Phi, psi and omega in degrees: 000146180294148178267162179289135179301149179297136181268152175271358179290170184277006179096187183293124181291146178274151178276149181240114179062034180082002180249158179288142181285160184290339181261024180296139178225161179242133180294138178212121180222156174276136176227125185256161177220131171247139177244120182051042175084001181245132177296133180237331183198148165233119179271141162262111193212171173279127192279063168213165183051044186286325175296318177299320178300312182296314181294316180296321179294316179300321178290313183295332179270355176093007180286333179218155170251330182226164180294332182292345183273002183225142169243114186250127180236125177282148174283137184280342186242359185209165177273095181187171183221149166252129177241137174244122180229164177303134183298332179293333177288322176298316180298321180295320178295316180294328181289344179291345176062041181293144181262137175290129180223165170272113185294145181299130178078009184244018176059234182266015180276125182266153175221173180246116187248129178279160178288129178305334180293344179279350179289127182291132180293132183224154174289167180301133188273344182169169179273129180290156181291155177284170186302313182297322179293317178301314181298322178295320178298313183289329175299317178293321179298311182294328180294334180273354188279074182296317180293324178296319179297327182279325189238329184073007186232050184211154178263161178221156175213155177205146172272146183238124174253103184288348179268356182295141181274343179241256181275119182284343179275107186265347177207146181213140178210148173241143180201155178296336176248133182294325178292323176298317180299320178294315178301322182294318181287324176293320176296322178298320179294317178298314180296330179273000179070028184253116177296141183248357181304131179087353178280177177246165179230129174257133175226151182266350181248185179300144176270102181268175181298316183293327177290320179296323177300315180300315181294320180294318180296327180282351180080024181288151182274326180207157172230130183235145180212149171290344180268220183223161173271164173271167180296321178293323177297320179297319179295318178298316179297318181299316182289325186271354181084017183258151177253133173253135182240111176264161182051045192293338181253009177274180178284345183223078178301147181252123180260133182225164176089231183277080185246131175295151180305332182274353183290152181292000000 
């Protein structure tokens, strides 16, 4: 795989007295993906876990359900990938009629968003964790955030297996984009052969519609954030049987989406 070009910056800033230095920066590079010879996306992202990013994105967008459905080749001279998937999967994605929009929080970067009404109605996928359990999950997430400790300017995501006997966080990623971080952890699970249906997802940023679509397609039971979900994300969660938890580390978490009447 191609390496990241040498930067003219002074390198990773040192911390002063346990605090981030004033000249802290976050890495951001373009990485492209072609599917069956056609350009489909260029990410502005943090340049690590790039194979995981590509696989997770392909899954989240509906191009693949399993790892066996894709042949992914990295470009040797540039930061990019060629993916080969069944042509019928490409046709199915195109048939969804997604509209190009400016994604929330992404400036002038466009994405293709499906209509929430196309989400298949599903029963509730599971009971969300209680407050103490949520706080423990996020404490573990923040403890792994090396880039956040260095810069304070990056998002993180992790998958949560509540049935795990040791560490419940089975995948973790940091990225300048919150959607990229989610794609990376889902891609890591696929590459590791680990089913994610019924698991939870921790994110450090707002739960937007496009992020909720990715989680719903993966069969996740809940998505939790210290921030809040959007109204479209709540509608997607309600239809798909997923629970969204906003203000997850506060004293009063907010449950949205597929919530039983007795839920807080």
